[in-house]
N, C-alpha and C positions, 0 to 999 in steps of 0.2 A: 829240169832236163831229165828225160827218161829215154832209155834205150831198150827196145825189144830185139833180141837177136836169136833166131832159130839156127842151131849150129848143126843140124843134121847135114845140110847142104855143105858146110864147111868141112865137116869130117870125111866127106867123099874123097878129098884130095890128099887125105893124111892115111888112108888105109895101110901104105906101106911104112908109115913113121910111128909105129906103135909105142916107141919110146917118148914120143912128145908128151910133155906133161900137161895137165889140164889148164895150168896157169897161162901157158903159151897159146893153148886153144882158145881160151877166153879172151885174151888180148887181141888175138887175129879176128875173132868174131866180132868184137866191139868195133875194131877198126873197119873191117868189111861193112858192117851195117851202116856206120857213120859215112863211109866213102859213097856208098850207094845213095843213102838218103840225101847227102850234101849235094849230090849231082842232080837231084830232081827238084830242088827248091830254088827260090829266088836268091841271087846274091845278097839283096838287100836284107833279107831275113838272117843271113849268116853274120852280116856286119852288126845288126841290131841285136841279134841273139837275146830274146827275152829270158826272164828268170825261169819260166816253166815252158817246156817245149817237148813235144812228143817226137821222137826219132824213130819212126816205125817203117820198115819196108814192107809193105802190104802182103806180098806173096810169100814172106817168110813167116807169117803168124797164120796159124790155122785154128779157127775156133772149133770147138766139138759139137757136132751135130746132136742136138737135144734128144733126137730119137736113139742115138748110140750111146747116151751118157751112162747108162747102167752097165754096159759092156767095157767101160773104160776105168782104170785106176789112175787118178791124177795125183801125183805125188810132188812135193817140193822141199828144197832145202834152202834155208835163209841164212845169209852171212851178213852180219852187221859189220860195215866197214868203217864208217867215220862218224857215226851218229850214237849219242848215248841217250837217245830218246826212246822210250817204248812205243811211242806212236809210229815209229818206223815199221814195227810189226804189223800193225792193222793195215798201214798204207801198202806194204808189199803184198799182203794176202788179198786185199781188196783189188789191187791192180792185176795180180795174177788171175783171179776170178773174172774180172773184166776182159782181159786179153783172151783167156781161154774160152769165154762164153758159159761159164758155169756158175752156180750159185754156191758151191761148196767144193773145197779140196778134201780128198780122202786121207791124205796124211801129210804132216809138216814136220820137219826136223829143223831145229835151230842149232847152227854151229855156235861154239863158245864165243861170247862177245869179246872184242878187243880189250886187253888190259895192259897196264904199264909192264915194261920189262922188269923182271925180278919180283912180280907180284904173283901170288898164287890165285888160281881161280877159286871162287868161293860162291856159295849160294846167294850172297848179297849181289855179286855181279850179274847172275842169271835171273834173279827173281823178278826185276821189273819186265823183262821180256816174256818171261814165262807166264806171269799174271796176264799179260795181254793175250797171250795164246789161250789160256783158260777161258778168257772172256769170249774168244771167237769160237771156242768149242761150245760154250753155252749159248752163243747166237746162231750155231750151226753152220758156221763158215768153214769149219774144219771138223773132220770126224776124229782122227788120232793125232797125237802130238808126241815127239820124242827129241832126246838130247843128243849130242855128239861129244866124244872124248872125255867123258866123265869117269874117273876111276872109282873103285869101290866106295870109298869114304865119301866122295862127292855125290855119287848116286844115292847112297844111303841118306845123306843129308837132305837131298831133294825129295826122296820117298817119304821121309818123315813129315814133309810138308804137303806134297801132293805126288801121286805116282804117275811117272811118264809111261807111255806105252813101249817105248824103245829107247836104246842108246847105242849109237854108233862108236865103233872102235877102229882107229886107224892102225891097219897092219903094217904100216911103214915103220912105226914105233915099237910094235911088238908082233912077232911072227905067230905067236900062239896067244889065244885069249887068256887074260890073267885068271888063275883058278879062283881067286877070291871074288873077283867080278863075276865070273860065270856062275859061281854058287849062289851068290846073292841075286843075281837075275832070274836063275832057276826058281829060288824059293819063293820069290815075289811075282812071277810071271811077267817079267820085263824081256822083251825080245832084244837079243843082242845082234847087231848087224856090222858089217864092215865097210870101210871107205878107204880111199887113197887121196883124198884132198890134201893139198898142202896147208901149212899152218896159216898162211897168207895167200889166199886165192888171188885177190886183187889189191894192189898197193895205190896209194894215191898217186905216187909218181908214175905207175905203169898206166894208169887210166889217163893222166894227163899228157903223156907221150902220144898215147893212141889218139886222144882228142886233137892234140896240136898237129900231128902228121896228117889226120883226115880233113881237119878244117883250119887251115893255116892262118885264117884271118881271126881267128878266136883267141882271146886271152886265156889259155889253157890253165894258167897257174891260178886263175880265179875261181876254178870248180873243184869240188871235192866229192868223191863218191859217198853216198850215204849208206846203201845197202845194195846187195846183190841176191837175186832169187833165182835158183835153177830148178827148172820144172821138167817133168817127164809125164808123158800120157802112154799108158801101157793097155793093150788089148788083154783083158783078163783071161779069156779062154784060150789064147795062143801063146801069151807070155812075151809078145814082142812089143817093141818101142814104136808107137805111131808117130810121136813127135816129142821133141826135146828142145829146150832152149833157155835162154837167161833173160831176165828183165833186171834192168839197172836203174837206179835213181841217184842224181847227184844235184848238187845245188851251188850256187854261186856264193862265194864268201861275202857275208855280211847282208845277204838277202833273207 
């Protein structure tokens, strides 16, 4: 089950709602895509609902013209939602390249994978996903890779194993970059970026609610989101966003 949702169109009606958090934007975009997709297909397909299904609204997905590829920077951020398999990383990158019509992404940042409450993030949690990202760099599917929300100690641990190109810092949790993190990143030429993504961008319950409201005949509780990828295509010379969207993969429990 895969959903491709370009949300530039969705954002047009939110111009005066600047306080709307990205978690609500995402849920609304998933629901809008599913609503439009389900209205265009056979009711029999909704009732049967196979294990693998492409939910794509054709006009919402814009492939990059090969002649313009060098003029564009294609970036992505990957959120692992409900899968502990590193294969999710490759699946997400392969699908993003296919959707956008490119052979390679210029940069990919991976959000911290989900961990149990009360457990501190360690290199052990990140390592399986990072190894797959490194493999994708070696196979030229990605140019640069980065991390998100690592403090100085965690970034240092990762650097001792392999150097990331960048690390995102959530300014909602710290108004100023931590001095020790800034000093370490400067010393070892790691770019520090900022973001304002919530800790949980898409919960299982939120996804199931959007699915049930969009397709009432489906057994939404049987479906769990695996990963979410947010991409952006930027015109390098002008610094403007050409397109921006989400790709989501979910699976039926037990399948």
